[in-house]
Each structure stands twice: as structure tokens, then as C-alpha cells.
VOVOMI-232264 format. One record per residue (C-alpha): residue number from 1; residue in three letters; z, y, x. Coordinates in Angstrom, 1 decimal. Layout:
<pts>
[NUM,ALA,[Z,Y,X]];
...
</pts>
This chain:
<pts>
[1,MET,[87.2,-21.1,102.8]];
[2,ILE,[84.4,-19.8,100.8]];
[3,VAL,[83.2,-16.2,100.1]];
[4,ASN,[80.2,-15.9,97.5]];
[5,GLN,[78.6,-12.8,96.4]];
[6,PHE,[76.9,-12.5,93.0]];
[7,TYR,[74.5,-9.7,92.8]];
[8,ASP,[73.1,-8.1,89.8]];
[9,LYS,[70.0,-6.1,90.8]];
[10,GLY,[69.6,-4.2,87.5]];
[11,LEU,[72.9,-2.6,87.7]];
[12,ALA,[73.2,-2.7,91.7]];
[13,HIS,[76.5,-4.5,91.2]];
[14,ALA,[78.1,-7.0,93.5]];
[15,SER,[81.1,-9.3,92.4]];
[16,TYR,[82.8,-11.8,94.4]];
[17,ALA,[84.4,-15.3,94.2]];
[18,ILE,[86.9,-16.6,97.1]];
[19,ILE,[87.8,-20.2,97.0]];
[20,ARG,[90.3,-22.0,99.5]];
[21,ASN,[91.2,-25.6,98.9]];
[22,GLY,[90.3,-25.6,95.0]];
[23,ARG,[91.8,-22.2,94.1]];
[24,MET,[89.5,-19.4,93.1]];
[25,VAL,[89.8,-15.6,92.7]];
[26,VAL,[87.1,-13.6,91.4]];
[27,ILE,[86.7,-9.7,92.2]];
[28,ASP,[85.1,-7.2,89.9]];
[29,PRO,[83.3,-9.7,87.6]];
[30,ALA,[80.2,-8.7,85.6]];
[31,ARG,[80.1,-9.0,81.8]];
[32,ASP,[78.7,-12.5,81.6]];
[33,PRO,[81.4,-14.7,83.1]];
[34,GLN,[79.2,-18.0,83.0]];
[35,PRO,[78.1,-17.6,86.6]];
[36,TYR,[81.9,-17.7,87.9]];
[37,TYR,[82.7,-20.7,85.7]];
[38,ASP,[79.5,-22.4,87.1]];
[39,PHE,[80.5,-21.7,90.7]];
[40,ALA,[84.0,-23.0,90.2]];
[41,GLU,[82.7,-26.2,88.6]];
[42,ILE,[80.4,-26.8,91.5]];
[43,HIS,[83.2,-26.5,94.0]];
[44,SER,[85.8,-28.2,92.0]];
[45,ALA,[87.9,-25.0,91.7]];
[46,ASP,[90.3,-23.5,89.3]];
[47,ILE,[89.9,-19.8,88.7]];
[48,LEU,[93.6,-18.7,89.1]];
[49,GLY,[93.0,-14.8,89.3]];
[50,VAL,[90.8,-11.9,88.6]];
[51,ILE,[91.1,-8.6,90.6]];
[52,GLU,[89.7,-5.2,89.5]];
[53,THR,[89.4,-2.8,91.9]];
[54,HIS,[89.5,-0.1,89.3]];
[55,PRO,[88.1,0.4,85.7]];
[56,HIS,[84.4,0.6,86.3]];
[57,ALA,[82.3,3.3,84.8]];
[58,ASP,[78.7,1.6,85.1]];
[59,PHE,[79.3,-1.7,83.8]];
[60,VAL,[81.5,-3.9,81.6]];
[61,SER,[83.9,-6.3,83.3]];
[62,SER,[84.8,-9.8,81.8]];
[63,HIS,[88.1,-9.7,83.5]];
[64,LEU,[89.8,-10.1,79.8]];
[65,GLU,[87.4,-12.9,78.9]];
[66,ILE,[88.1,-15.0,81.9]];
[67,HIS,[91.8,-14.5,81.4]];
[68,GLN,[91.5,-15.8,77.9]];
[69,THR,[89.4,-18.6,78.7]];
[70,THR,[90.9,-19.9,82.0]];
[71,GLY,[94.4,-18.4,82.0]];
[72,ALA,[93.7,-16.5,85.3]];
[73,VAL,[96.0,-13.7,86.1]];
[74,ILE,[94.4,-10.3,86.1]];
[75,TYR,[95.5,-8.0,89.0]];
[76,VAL,[95.0,-4.3,89.0]];
[77,SER,[96.6,-1.1,90.2]];
[78,LYS,[99.6,0.0,88.0]];
[79,LEU,[97.8,3.4,88.1]];
[80,ALA,[95.0,1.9,85.8]];
[81,GLY,[97.2,1.9,82.9]];
[82,ALA,[95.8,-1.4,82.0]];
[83,GLU,[96.1,-2.4,78.2]];
[84,TYR,[95.3,-6.1,78.8]];
[85,PRO,[97.8,-8.5,80.2]];
[86,HIS,[97.9,-8.2,83.8]];
[87,GLN,[100.0,-8.2,87.0]];
[88,THR,[100.1,-5.1,89.0]];
[89,PHE,[98.5,-5.1,92.5]];
[90,ASP,[99.2,-2.2,94.9]];
[91,ASP,[100.1,-1.5,98.6]];
[92,GLY,[102.1,-4.6,99.8]];
[93,ASP,[101.4,-6.9,97.0]];
[94,VAL,[99.8,-10.2,98.2]];
[95,ILE,[97.9,-13.1,96.4]];
[96,LYS,[98.1,-16.5,98.2]];
[97,LEU,[95.2,-18.9,98.0]];
[98,ASP,[96.9,-21.8,99.9]];
[99,ASP,[96.8,-20.5,103.5]];
[100,VAL,[94.8,-17.3,102.9]];
[101,LYS,[95.9,-14.2,101.6]];
[102,LEU,[94.6,-11.3,99.6]];
[103,LYS,[96.5,-7.9,100.3]];
[104,ALA,[96.2,-4.8,98.2]];
[105,ILE,[95.5,-1.5,99.7]];
[106,ASN,[95.7,1.5,97.5]];
[107,THR,[92.5,3.7,98.3]];
[108,PRO,[92.2,6.6,95.8]];
[109,GLY,[89.1,8.6,95.9]];
[110,HIS,[86.3,7.3,93.9]];
[111,SER,[89.1,6.9,91.1]];
[112,PRO,[92.8,7.6,91.3]];
[113,ASP,[93.6,3.9,90.7]];
[114,SER,[91.0,2.5,93.1]];
[115,ILE,[92.2,-0.4,95.4]];
[116,CYS,[90.6,-2.4,98.2]];
[117,ILE,[91.5,-6.0,98.9]];
[118,LEU,[91.9,-7.2,102.7]];
[119,LEU,[91.2,-11.0,103.2]];
[120,GLU,[93.3,-12.7,105.8]];
[121,ASN,[92.2,-16.0,106.7]];
[122,GLU,[94.1,-19.2,107.5]];
[123,LYS,[94.6,-18.2,111.3]];
[124,GLY,[96.4,-15.0,110.0]];
[125,LYS,[93.4,-12.7,111.1]];
[126,ASP,[92.1,-9.9,108.8]];
[127,CYS,[88.5,-11.0,108.4]];
[128,ALA,[87.1,-9.3,105.4]];
[129,VAL,[87.6,-6.3,103.0]];
[130,PHE,[86.5,-6.0,99.6]];
[131,THR,[86.0,-2.3,99.0]];
[132,GLY,[85.0,-1.9,95.3]];
[133,ASP,[83.6,1.6,94.9]];
[134,THR,[85.5,3.1,97.8]];
[135,LEU,[83.4,2.1,100.7]];
[136,PHE,[79.7,1.1,100.5]];
[137,ALA,[77.1,0.5,103.2]];
[138,GLY,[76.1,3.8,104.2]];
[139,ASP,[78.1,5.7,101.7]];
[140,VAL,[81.4,6.1,99.8]];
[141,GLY,[82.1,6.3,96.1]];
[142,ARG,[81.3,9.5,94.3]];
[143,PRO,[84.5,11.4,93.3]];
[144,ASP,[83.3,13.0,90.1]];
[145,LEU,[83.6,10.4,87.4]];
[146,ARG,[87.4,10.6,86.5]];
[147,GLU,[87.7,14.2,85.4]];
[148,ASN,[88.0,13.4,81.8]];
[149,VAL,[88.5,9.6,81.4]];
[150,GLY,[90.8,7.0,82.4]];
[151,ASN,[94.6,6.6,82.5]];
[152,ILE,[94.9,9.2,85.2]];
[153,THR,[92.3,12.0,85.3]];
[154,ALA,[91.7,14.3,88.6]];
[155,LYS,[89.4,16.8,89.5]];
[156,LYS,[86.6,16.0,91.8]];
[157,GLU,[87.8,18.2,94.6]];
[158,GLU,[91.1,16.3,94.6]];
[159,LEU,[89.5,12.9,94.6]];
[160,ALA,[87.3,13.9,97.3]];
[161,ARG,[90.3,14.8,99.5]];
[162,ASP,[91.8,11.5,98.5]];
[163,MET,[88.8,9.9,99.7]];
[164,TYR,[89.1,11.5,103.1]];
[165,HIS,[92.5,10.2,103.4]];
[166,SER,[91.7,6.7,102.1]];
[167,THR,[88.8,6.1,104.4]];
[168,ARG,[90.5,7.4,107.6]];
[169,GLU,[94.1,6.2,107.0]];
[170,LYS,[93.3,2.9,105.1]];
[171,LEU,[89.8,1.6,106.2]];
[172,MET,[88.8,3.1,109.4]];
[173,VAL,[91.7,1.8,111.1]];
[174,LEU,[90.7,-1.9,110.4]];
[175,HIS,[89.3,-3.9,113.2]];
[176,LYS,[85.6,-3.2,113.6]];
[177,ASP,[84.7,-6.9,113.1]];
[178,VAL,[86.1,-7.0,109.5]];
[179,THR,[83.4,-7.6,107.1]];
[180,VAL,[82.8,-5.1,104.1]];
[181,TYR,[82.0,-6.5,100.8]];
[182,PRO,[81.3,-3.5,98.4]];
[183,ALA,[80.9,-3.6,94.6]];
[184,HIS,[77.5,-2.0,94.8]];
[185,GLY,[74.1,-1.7,96.5]];
[186,PRO,[71.2,0.8,96.6]];
[187,GLY,[70.2,2.1,93.3]];
[188,SER,[73.9,2.3,91.9]];
[189,LEU,[74.9,5.6,90.5]];
[190,CYS,[78.3,5.3,91.9]];
[191,GLY,[77.3,6.7,95.1]];
[192,LYS,[74.4,8.8,96.6]];
[193,SER,[72.8,7.3,99.8]];
[194,MET,[73.7,3.6,100.0]];
[195,SER,[71.8,1.6,102.5]];
[196,PRO,[69.8,-1.7,101.6]];
[197,ASP,[72.6,-3.8,103.2]];
[198,LEU,[74.5,-5.7,100.5]];
[199,GLN,[77.5,-6.3,103.0]];
[200,THR,[78.4,-4.6,106.3]];
[201,THR,[81.1,-4.3,108.9]];
[202,ILE,[83.8,-1.7,109.5]];
[203,GLY,[82.2,-1.2,113.0]];
[204,LYS,[78.8,-0.5,111.5]];
[205,GLU,[80.1,1.8,109.0]];
[206,LEU,[82.0,3.8,111.8]];
[207,ARG,[78.6,4.2,113.7]];
[208,GLU,[76.3,4.7,110.7]];
[209,ASN,[78.1,5.9,107.7]];
[210,TYR,[77.8,9.8,107.2]];
[211,ALA,[81.0,9.8,105.5]];
[212,LEU,[82.9,8.3,108.3]];
[213,GLN,[81.8,10.5,111.0]];
[214,LEU,[84.1,13.1,112.8]];
[215,MET,[84.8,16.1,110.5]];
[216,ASP,[87.6,18.0,109.0]];
[217,GLU,[88.8,17.7,105.3]];
[218,LEU,[87.0,20.6,104.1]];
[219,LYS,[83.7,19.6,105.6]];
[220,PHE,[84.1,16.0,104.2]];
[221,VAL,[84.8,17.4,100.8]];
[222,GLN,[81.9,19.7,100.7]];
[223,THR,[79.7,16.9,102.1]];
[224,LEU,[80.7,14.3,99.6]];
[225,MET,[80.6,16.6,96.6]];
[226,ALA,[76.8,17.8,97.4]];
[227,ASP,[73.8,16.2,95.8]];
[228,GLN,[75.5,13.5,93.8]];
[229,PRO,[73.4,11.9,91.2]];
[230,PHE,[73.3,12.4,87.5]];
[231,MET,[76.1,10.8,85.5]];
[232,PRO,[74.7,8.7,82.5]];
[233,LYS,[76.3,9.2,78.9]];
[234,TYR,[77.8,5.7,79.0]];
[235,PHE,[80.1,6.2,81.9]];
[236,GLY,[83.2,7.5,80.4]];
[237,TYR,[82.9,4.9,77.6]];
[238,ASP,[82.9,2.0,80.0]];
[239,VAL,[86.0,3.3,82.0]];
[240,GLU,[87.8,3.2,78.5]];
[241,LEU,[86.4,-0.1,77.5]];
[242,ASN,[87.5,-1.6,80.9]];
[243,LYS,[90.9,-0.3,80.6]];
[244,THR,[91.3,-2.0,77.4]];
[245,GLY,[89.3,-5.0,78.0]];
[246,ALA,[85.9,-5.9,76.4]];
[247,PRO,[85.4,-8.6,73.8]];
[248,GLY,[83.8,-12.1,74.8]];
[249,PHE,[80.1,-11.8,76.0]];
[250,GLU,[78.5,-14.5,74.0]];
[251,GLU,[80.6,-14.1,71.0]];
[252,SER,[80.0,-10.3,70.9]];
[253,ILE,[76.1,-10.6,71.3]];
[254,SER,[76.0,-13.4,68.5]];
[255,HIS,[77.0,-10.6,66.0]];
[256,VAL,[74.0,-8.5,66.7]];
[257,ALA,[72.0,-8.7,63.6]];
[258,ARG,[68.4,-10.0,64.0]];
[259,VAL,[66.2,-8.9,61.1]];
[260,ASP,[62.6,-9.8,60.0]];
[261,SER,[59.9,-7.5,61.7]];
[262,ASN,[58.9,-6.2,58.3]];
[263,SER,[62.3,-5.0,57.3]];
[264,ASP,[63.0,-1.6,56.1]];
[265,LEU,[64.5,0.5,58.9]];
[266,GLU,[67.2,3.1,58.0]];
[267,LYS,[66.0,6.5,58.5]];
[268,GLY,[67.8,8.6,61.1]];
[269,ILE,[68.6,5.8,63.2]];
[270,LEU,[67.2,5.7,66.9]];
[271,ILE,[64.5,3.0,67.5]];
[272,ILE,[64.3,1.7,71.2]];
[273,ASP,[60.9,0.0,71.8]];
[274,THR,[61.5,-2.0,74.8]];
[275,ARG,[57.9,-3.3,75.1]];
[276,PRO,[55.5,-2.3,78.3]];
[277,ASN,[54.1,1.3,77.6]];
[278,THR,[50.5,-0.2,77.3]];
[279,LEU,[51.4,-2.0,74.1]];
[280,PHE,[53.6,0.9,73.0]];
[281,ARG,[50.7,3.5,73.4]];
[282,LYS,[48.4,1.2,71.1]];
[283,GLY,[50.8,1.0,68.4]];
[284,HIS,[54.5,1.8,67.7]];
[285,VAL,[56.9,2.7,65.0]];
[286,LYS,[56.7,6.4,64.3]];
[287,GLY,[59.4,8.3,66.3]];
[288,SER,[60.5,5.4,68.5]];
[289,ILE,[61.5,5.8,72.0]];
[290,ASN,[59.7,3.7,74.7]];
[291,LEU,[62.4,2.6,76.9]];
[292,GLN,[60.6,-0.5,78.7]];
[293,ASP,[62.6,-3.5,79.7]];
[294,GLY,[62.5,-3.3,83.6]];
[295,GLU,[65.0,-3.4,86.4]];
[296,LYS,[66.9,-0.6,85.4]];
[297,PHE,[66.7,-0.7,81.7]];
[298,GLU,[70.6,-0.6,81.2]];
[299,THR,[71.0,2.4,83.2]];
[300,TRP,[68.3,4.2,81.2]];
[301,LEU,[69.5,3.0,77.9]];
[302,GLY,[73.1,4.4,78.6]];
[303,SER,[71.6,7.6,79.9]];
[304,VAL,[69.3,8.4,77.0]];
[305,VAL,[71.6,6.9,74.2]];
[306,ALA,[75.0,8.0,73.6]];
[307,PRO,[78.0,5.5,73.4]];
[308,ASN,[78.5,6.4,69.7]];
[309,GLU,[74.8,6.2,68.6]];
[310,PRO,[73.5,3.2,66.6]];
[311,PHE,[69.8,2.1,67.4]];
[312,TYR,[67.5,-0.4,66.5]];
[313,LEU,[66.0,-2.6,69.3]];
[314,ILE,[62.4,-3.9,69.6]];
[315,ALA,[60.8,-6.3,71.5]];
[316,ASN,[57.6,-8.2,71.8]];
[317,SER,[59.0,-11.8,71.7]];
[318,GLU,[62.3,-13.6,70.6]];
[319,VAL,[62.9,-14.3,74.7]];
[320,GLU,[62.3,-10.8,75.4]];
[321,LEU,[64.5,-9.5,72.6]];
[322,ASP,[67.2,-11.8,73.8]];
[323,ILE,[66.9,-10.4,77.2]];
[324,VAL,[67.3,-6.6,76.3]];
[325,ILE,[70.4,-7.5,74.0]];
[326,ARG,[72.1,-9.1,76.9]];
[327,LYS,[71.1,-6.2,79.0]];
[328,ALA,[72.6,-3.8,76.5]];
[329,ALA,[75.8,-5.8,76.4]];
[330,LYS,[76.2,-5.2,80.2]];
[331,ILE,[77.0,-1.7,79.5]];
[332,GLY,[78.9,-2.6,76.2]];
[333,TYR,[76.2,-1.4,73.9]];
[334,GLU,[75.7,-4.6,71.9]];
[335,ARG,[78.0,-3.0,69.3]];
[336,ASN,[75.5,-0.1,68.8]];
[337,ILE,[72.6,-2.3,68.0]];
[338,LYS,[71.9,-1.6,64.3]];
[339,ALA,[69.6,-4.6,64.3]];
[340,ALA,[67.1,-6.3,66.7]];
[341,LEU,[63.5,-7.1,65.6]];
[342,LEU,[60.0,-8.1,66.8]];
[343,THR,[57.3,-5.5,66.8]];
[344,PRO,[56.7,-4.6,63.1]];
[345,GLU,[53.5,-4.7,61.2]];
[346,ASP,[53.7,-0.8,60.6]];
[347,ALA,[53.9,-0.1,64.3]];
[348,THR,[50.5,1.7,64.1]];
[349,GLU,[51.4,5.1,65.5]];
[350,LYS,[49.2,5.6,68.5]];
[351,SER,[49.8,7.7,71.4]];
[352,VAL,[47.2,10.2,72.4]];
[353,THR,[44.6,9.5,75.2]];
[354,PHE,[45.0,11.3,78.3]];
[355,HIS,[42.1,12.7,80.1]];
[356,GLU,[43.1,12.7,83.7]];
[357,GLU,[39.8,14.6,85.1]];
[358,GLU,[40.3,17.3,82.3]];
[359,PHE,[44.0,17.8,83.7]];
[360,LYS,[43.0,17.7,87.2]];
[361,ALA,[40.4,20.4,86.5]];
[362,HIS,[42.4,22.7,84.6]];
[363,PRO,[46.3,21.9,84.9]];
[364,ASN,[47.2,25.5,83.8]];
[365,ASN,[45.9,24.5,80.5]];
[366,TYR,[49.1,22.4,79.9]];
[367,THR,[52.8,22.6,79.6]];
[368,ILE,[53.9,20.3,82.5]];
[369,ILE,[57.3,18.5,82.1]];
[370,ASP,[59.0,17.0,85.1]];
[371,ALA,[61.1,14.3,84.0]];
[372,ARG,[62.5,13.3,87.4]];
[373,ASN,[66.1,13.5,88.5]];
[374,ARG,[67.6,16.8,90.0]];
[375,GLY,[67.6,15.6,93.5]];
[376,GLU,[64.0,14.7,93.3]];
[377,ILE,[63.1,18.0,91.7]];
[378,ASN,[65.2,19.8,94.4]];
[379,ALA,[63.3,17.9,97.1]];
[380,GLY,[60.2,19.6,95.8]];
[381,LYS,[57.9,19.9,92.6]];
[382,LEU,[54.5,18.3,92.3]];
[383,PHE,[53.4,21.0,90.0]];
[384,ALA,[54.5,24.6,90.8]];
[385,ASN,[54.4,25.5,87.2]];
[386,ALA,[56.3,22.4,86.0]];
[387,LEU,[59.3,22.8,83.8]];
[388,PRO,[62.2,20.4,85.1]];
[389,ILE,[64.0,18.5,82.5]];
[390,PRO,[65.4,15.2,83.7]];
[391,LEU,[65.2,12.3,81.2]];
[392,PRO,[68.7,12.1,80.6]];
[393,GLU,[68.9,15.8,79.4]];
[394,LEU,[65.5,15.7,77.5]];
[395,ARG,[66.8,15.0,73.9]];
[396,GLU,[69.3,18.0,74.2]];
[397,ARG,[66.8,20.3,75.6]];
[398,LEU,[63.7,19.7,73.5]];
[399,ASN,[63.9,23.3,72.1]];
[400,GLU,[63.3,24.7,75.6]];
[401,ILE,[59.7,23.1,75.5]];
[402,PRO,[57.0,25.5,74.7]];
[403,THR,[54.5,24.5,72.2]];
[404,ASP,[51.5,26.8,72.8]];
[405,LYS,[49.6,24.2,75.0]];
[406,PRO,[49.1,20.5,75.1]];
[407,ILE,[52.2,19.0,76.9]];
[408,VAL,[51.8,16.5,80.0]];
[409,VAL,[54.9,14.7,81.1]];
[410,HIS,[55.5,13.0,84.7]];
[411,CYS,[58.2,11.4,86.8]];
[412,ALA,[57.6,9.7,90.0]];
[413,ALA,[56.0,6.3,89.0]];
[414,GLY,[55.7,6.1,85.4]];
[415,TYR,[58.7,4.6,83.7]];
[416,ARG,[60.8,7.9,83.0]];
[417,SER,[57.6,9.6,81.8]];
[418,ALA,[56.7,6.9,79.2]];
[419,ALA,[60.2,7.4,77.9]];
[420,ALA,[60.2,11.1,78.0]];
[421,ALA,[56.8,11.5,76.5]];
[422,SER,[57.9,9.3,73.5]];
[423,ILE,[60.9,11.6,73.1]];
[424,ILE,[58.9,14.6,73.0]];
[425,ALA,[56.1,13.3,70.7]];
[426,ALA,[58.7,12.2,68.2]];
[427,LYS,[59.8,15.6,67.8]];
[428,ILE,[56.8,17.8,68.7]];
[429,LYS,[53.8,17.4,66.3]];
[430,THR,[52.0,20.7,66.8]];
[431,VAL,[50.3,19.9,70.2]];
[432,PRO,[49.4,16.6,71.8]];
[433,VAL,[52.0,14.9,74.2]];
[434,TYR,[50.5,13.2,77.1]];
[435,ASP,[52.0,10.7,79.7]];
[436,LEU,[50.7,11.1,83.2]];
[437,SER,[52.2,7.7,83.8]];
[438,GLU,[51.3,6.0,87.2]];
[439,ALA,[48.5,8.5,87.8]];
[440,VAL,[51.2,10.7,89.0]];
[441,LYS,[50.9,8.9,92.3]];
[442,GLU,[47.7,10.6,93.1]];
[443,PHE,[49.6,14.1,93.1]];
[444,SER,[52.5,13.1,95.1]];
[445,LEU,[53.8,15.2,97.5]];
</pts>
């Protein structure tokens, strides 16, 4: 038997393939199905099934495309209300891969329709559990993503109570040696304190996971709901898209319009410039937002741009443009791209030059914007007089920024401040807007 993890660091997403005697099942596949096809070919296996542990909020799944391409059966809980061809997979249901079994366990908590999959090996022993967004290494899934979307909605308090019972009655009773394969690792916004481990065991989690320690239901609910990270704008959109099934990956991105760099851009449409901030500062299209291509580009794109907003996408080369288009498609945003293009010749708007020594000497002469997340801000301000506006909220809160002094924007390392400074500078023209960028590290707590 083969169990293989596929890991997308950008979205901190883990998917899996299980192969037994030439028969393969995929669990929680990413948007691009090609790695699963390649893996099946390498091992001379046929993909017979795809299991969705729930309709995901943070990425788009390729379950429907894999079904359409290979004929694999999609398995998902009856509670998900799936609108694609599928077979329900709930408590008591079993998928046989020759002499091994995949057994469904309903585990509501992260969502009302969450399931885990218990793997029984050829010796009849439960050896692994694929926990989706229910149990992570060091954490459990957040309960606040399904209050307004999905086939079944539920208040976060209700789902937190469900998580208490799912963990204690369904997972913590498994043998301590059972390997835990979660759908996410550190950096995912589907939990709040995941460890660096990309797999773990029931025994280790019983010892080390804060959520599995001895506490009553009320204490668990209070603990789980506290300090959850922000929710990107695209999360609800992806739940609904995964419930219906997304179009094929390559076909969908092939429809993205690519235009000449000197094409006239329609006024009023967002422009997302994905180049490094050093290039952006030297010259960019007036009013554009600097969301640099990087490890978390997808998350920040879906946090700054709403699912119904069209945008232009700019990169510095055809290769880089292809990369960011594919990243946008991982969260279902390829259909939002009005057009993709290389850096235009009229990208001549320059960012103002920041004078660090002047700022250090007279910080009170500036309006300081703290673009970090709420959890970081609550842990302590770098500047006592800073106005905290997290990057995902900034476009909606620009009117809160005073314009009587020059503006300096900071985050923790420079990525978010580059984006935030470009957003502010596009709207506020009466005073200069500076990006503290990586110099923020000199002021760290």
C-alpha cells in the first residue's frame, strides 16, 4: 500500500493519494489535477475515487474535473448538498481498495458536513486517518466559516460544540499509533496554531494539542473561538464553487485574455501589479496595487480583491504572468481576470522615496498605519500612536486615515506594507505615502 502526500506550500494545503494493487483514491485534491494523474501513471494505477472531506473554503478542488477525466467516483457527505455527480460517504460507509478499506467518519465542527476517513490496512488494523480540516497537528479546524455559506449553515458556537464531540467521541478514541494526515499545515487560515508537522499521530496530539486536553465543553468552545485569524474575502465563494464543482483547470486558464502591454486599460478596473516592490516603486501604472508574487500571493489576492471584482494582472515576464494566473486559479479567481499583460510602457508613476532617518528622528510628524493582522496587533504595537488597519480591511477603511501629515505604512516584514501603501497612495493624493518596508525589522518588539 502507498500513501502519498502532495503539499502546496502557498496555500498550506495537503492532499493525498492511496494506492493498493493498482487502484487509487485521491483525497481533497488541489485545483490542478495533473500531479495525481502523473502519480497514478508512475505507479500504473487507475484513479477510481475522489473523496472530499468537506466543501473547502480556502482553495478550489479538482474533484469534478478528475471525475470527468477518469470516471472516478466522487465521495462526499450527504450533508454537503453536492451539485455534481457523487456517491454519499458517511458513518458506516466503506470504500474497498482490494484488501484495504477507507471508512467514513462524520466529524462536524469545522463545517457541518465534515468527514474524516479511517484507513484500515490489509491486516485489518486501523493505521491512518485523513482528518481534512477537523484535526491538524497542534490544532483543530476553526468553526466560524460556515455561518452564511454552504448547504447547511451553522453558528460558530454550535460548530465549536460539534467539534468538542467530534474530537472526543470520534478521533481521540482511536489507537494512539494511528497516523494523522490533515488537509493543512502551518500558515493555513483554517486554524490558528498549527505546528510545523505535516503529519502526526493520535498519541502525539493527545499529549500536545491544546484542543484535545482535558476541559469541559464550555471551556473548549471559549478556547476554540478565541483569537481565530481573519477570514479572506474569497472563502465563502470557494465553498459555493466547490459545492457545484469548478471547471477544468487548464481549460479555464486558457480563457484568460492576454493583451499587449500597451493596450488601453478600462478605467475603474482594479490593476494588480505582481512585480517585486523594488520594480513597482521605480515605475507602475497609476492607481495599481502592488501584490507581489510570493509564497502567499493567492491568500492576499483573495483577501484584498472580492470574488465579484474584475482586475487586470501585471507581471514582468510571460513566465511570471503564467505563474500568477495559475495561482489566481487555485482560489477560483481566473474568471475575474479582465486581462493579463506585461509591464506597460506607461508604468511611470513613481513611489515617493522614504527617508528613514527623518522618520526615526520625528515619528510624531507622520500618520503611521499598522497593516498587520489583528492577532499581531493585539500582541503589541511597534509604534504607540499607529492606526491599526489590517490589510484585508484597508480598502473599505481608507476614509479613516487622517490626511494632515505624511503617511507611513508598516507590517511585520514588508510584503503587506507594500500592498497597503500602494492602496493608500492610489486614493490619497494630498500627502506623501511611504512604505516602511523591510526597515520595520529595526523597530521590532
